Structure formats: C-alpha cells, structure tokens
C-alpha positions as CSV (number, residue, x, y, z in Angstrom):
1,M,-27.3,4.5,53.1
2,I,-25.9,1.1,53.8
3,E,-23.0,1.1,56.2
4,P,-19.9,-0.9,55.5
5,G,-19.9,-4.4,57.1
6,L,-23.7,-4.5,57.2
7,V,-25.0,-8.0,56.3
8,I,-28.3,-8.2,54.4
9,I,-30.1,-11.5,54.5
10,L,-32.5,-12.2,51.7
11,S,-34.9,-15.1,51.3
12,N,-34.6,-17.5,48.4
13,K,-37.8,-16.0,47.0
14,T,-36.4,-12.5,47.1
15,L,-33.1,-13.7,45.5
16,H,-35.1,-15.5,42.7
17,F,-37.1,-12.3,42.1
18,L,-34.0,-10.1,41.9
19,A,-32.3,-12.5,39.5
20,S,-35.3,-12.6,37.2
21,Q,-35.3,-8.8,37.1
22,V,-31.6,-8.7,36.1
23,N,-32.4,-11.2,33.3
24,I,-35.3,-9.0,32.1
25,V,-33.1,-6.0,32.0
26,K,-30.4,-7.9,30.1
27,E,-33.0,-9.1,27.5
28,M,-34.3,-5.6,27.1
29,D,-30.8,-4.3,26.4
30,V,-30.2,-7.0,23.8
31,N,-33.5,-6.4,22.1
32,R,-33.4,-2.6,22.2
33,K,-32.8,-1.0,18.8
34,K,-31.2,2.3,18.3
35,R,-33.4,5.1,17.0
36,F,-32.3,7.2,14.0
37,Y,-33.9,10.2,12.5
38,C,-32.7,9.7,9.0
39,N,-31.1,6.9,6.9
40,T,-27.8,8.9,6.6
41,E,-27.5,9.0,10.4
42,L,-28.0,5.2,10.5
43,A,-25.4,4.6,7.7
44,L,-22.8,6.8,9.3
45,S,-23.3,5.0,12.6
46,V,-22.4,1.8,10.9
47,V,-19.5,2.9,8.5
48,G,-18.7,6.4,9.5
49,G,-15.6,7.8,11.2
50,K,-12.1,8.3,10.2
51,W,-11.0,4.7,9.9
52,K,-13.9,2.4,8.8
53,P,-14.1,3.8,5.2
54,L,-10.3,3.3,4.8
55,I,-10.6,-0.3,6.1
56,I,-13.4,-1.0,3.7
57,Y,-11.5,0.7,0.8
58,H,-8.3,-1.4,1.4
59,L,-10.3,-4.6,1.7
60,G,-12.0,-3.8,-1.6
61,K,-8.7,-3.4,-3.3
62,N,-7.1,-6.6,-1.7
63,D,-10.0,-9.0,-1.2
64,T,-8.3,-10.4,1.9
65,L,-6.1,-8.7,4.5
66,R,-4.5,-9.8,7.8
67,F,-4.3,-7.5,10.8
68,G,-0.6,-6.7,10.2
69,E,-1.3,-5.8,6.5
70,F,-3.9,-3.2,7.7
71,R,-1.1,-1.6,9.7
72,K,1.0,-1.4,6.5
73,V,-1.7,0.2,4.3
74,I,-3.0,2.5,7.1
75,P,0.2,3.4,9.0
76,S,-1.4,6.2,11.1
77,I,-3.9,3.9,12.8
78,N,-2.9,2.5,16.2
79,Q,-3.4,-1.2,17.1
80,R,-6.2,-0.6,19.7
81,V,-8.2,1.6,17.3
82,L,-7.8,-0.9,14.4
83,T,-8.9,-3.8,16.6
84,R,-12.0,-1.8,17.7
85,E,-12.9,-0.7,14.2
86,L,-12.5,-4.2,12.8
87,K,-14.7,-5.6,15.6
88,D,-17.4,-3.0,14.9
89,L,-17.4,-3.8,11.2
90,V,-17.6,-7.5,11.9
91,E,-20.6,-7.0,14.3
92,H,-22.3,-4.9,11.6
93,K,-21.7,-7.6,9.0
94,I,-19.7,-5.3,6.8
95,I,-16.6,-7.6,6.9
96,N,-16.0,-11.2,7.7
97,R,-13.4,-12.4,10.2
98,R,-11.9,-15.8,9.6
99,D,-9.6,-17.4,12.3
100,F,-6.9,-19.8,11.2
101,Y,-5.6,-22.0,14.1
102,K,-2.6,-23.5,12.3
103,N,0.9,-22.6,13.2
104,P,1.3,-19.7,13.4
105,P,-2.3,-18.7,14.1
106,H,-3.6,-15.8,12.1
107,V,-6.9,-13.9,11.2
108,E,-8.0,-12.8,7.8
109,Y,-10.6,-10.2,6.9
110,T,-12.8,-10.0,3.8
111,L,-15.8,-7.9,2.7
112,T,-19.3,-9.2,3.0
113,E,-21.7,-8.5,0.1
114,S,-22.9,-5.6,2.2
115,G,-19.4,-4.3,2.5
116,K,-18.7,-4.7,-1.3
117,S,-21.7,-2.5,-2.0
118,L,-20.0,0.3,-0.2
119,I,-16.9,0.3,-2.5
120,S,-18.3,2.6,-5.2
121,L,-19.5,5.1,-2.5
122,I,-16.1,5.2,-0.9
123,E,-14.4,5.7,-4.2
124,Q,-16.8,8.5,-5.0
125,L,-15.8,10.1,-1.7
126,G,-12.2,9.8,-2.7
127,D,-12.9,11.5,-6.0
128,W,-14.7,14.3,-4.1
129,G,-11.7,14.7,-1.8
130,K,-9.4,15.0,-4.7
131,R,-11.5,17.7,-6.3
132,Y,-11.9,19.5,-3.0
133,N,-8.1,19.5,-2.4
134,E,-7.5,20.8,-6.0
135,I,-9.8,23.8,-5.3
136,F,-9.0,24.6,-1.7
137,K,-5.4,23.2,-1.3
138,Y,-6.4,21.5,2.0
139,G,-3.4,19.3,2.3
140,E,-0.7,17.2,0.7
141,V,-1.8,13.6,-0.3
142,V,1.1,11.1,-0.1
143,Y,0.2,7.8,-1.8
144,I,1.7,4.9,0.0
145,N,-0.5,2.2,-1.5
146,K,0.2,-0.1,-4.4
147,Y,-3.0,0.6,-6.3
148,S,-3.1,2.2,-9.7
149,D,-5.9,4.6,-8.8
150,D,-5.7,7.8,-6.7
151,K,-9.0,7.4,-4.8
152,C,-7.4,6.7,-1.4
C-alpha cells in the first residue's frame, strides 16, 4: 500500500512505457465488439427498451422532430432519458441528428434508412399490443397523438 504523501519518481523510459500501455488498452476498448448469442439479442440491444421504439415510431410518422416535439408526443419521458436514448440511436445509426446554428439554435432528428426499415416492425408490435389488450384488458390506452392510426 502506498502511503499518502509518498512521491514516486519514474524515469522517462518507464513513463513512456506506461503511456503506451494506456493507449493499447484504449485501442482494445474501442475495437472490442460485443458478443451476442442470437440476432434477437443483438437487435434488442440496439432498439430495445421502453423508449427507443416510441422514438422511432414518432419519427416515422413525422419525418423530422425537434427535441421539444418529442417531449410533446412522448409526455412521460423525462429530459435526461430522452437525451440518452436519442444519443444511443444516433450512435447506432438508427436516427440522424442535424444541428442548426442559426438563432435560435436547434437540433432536428430524422430516421436513417436502417431506422425506416424498423417502422413496419414497430407498427406490428402496436397491433399485437392492441390485440393483447383486447383479450386481457391490461390497461387503458389514451391516444394523445395526431395520427390516424391506433398503432402507438
């Protein structure tokens, strides 16, 4: 155990070696791919969860949404979670983020081609949810969106 106040003197050679080891570890972390045991597990790691399918669904219906507009169409999501989910979807190339630096500055989100390919799956999930609720009376669905369908 190193005692507080103890000064350790390292040679330049040792410092250079330690710095190179840190860089190797950083490169390994960047290049390390996650391991999945089925394609469904992989897909759910990218677009699964409570909020990501809703974000994708609303972008599919609107083409472009700003951050504040997401808060209106998904009122139960808090700002921190919405920020994190949008960032994850951008990193996974499911949505695009476009920054506008005019006054006032704002950000717009759109679906990528990969994201657009998910719309039919999410709508099928909505159909399943509707049938499930009709059979088991799981909960009340209150439509707050402006869309003509009842998939969300």
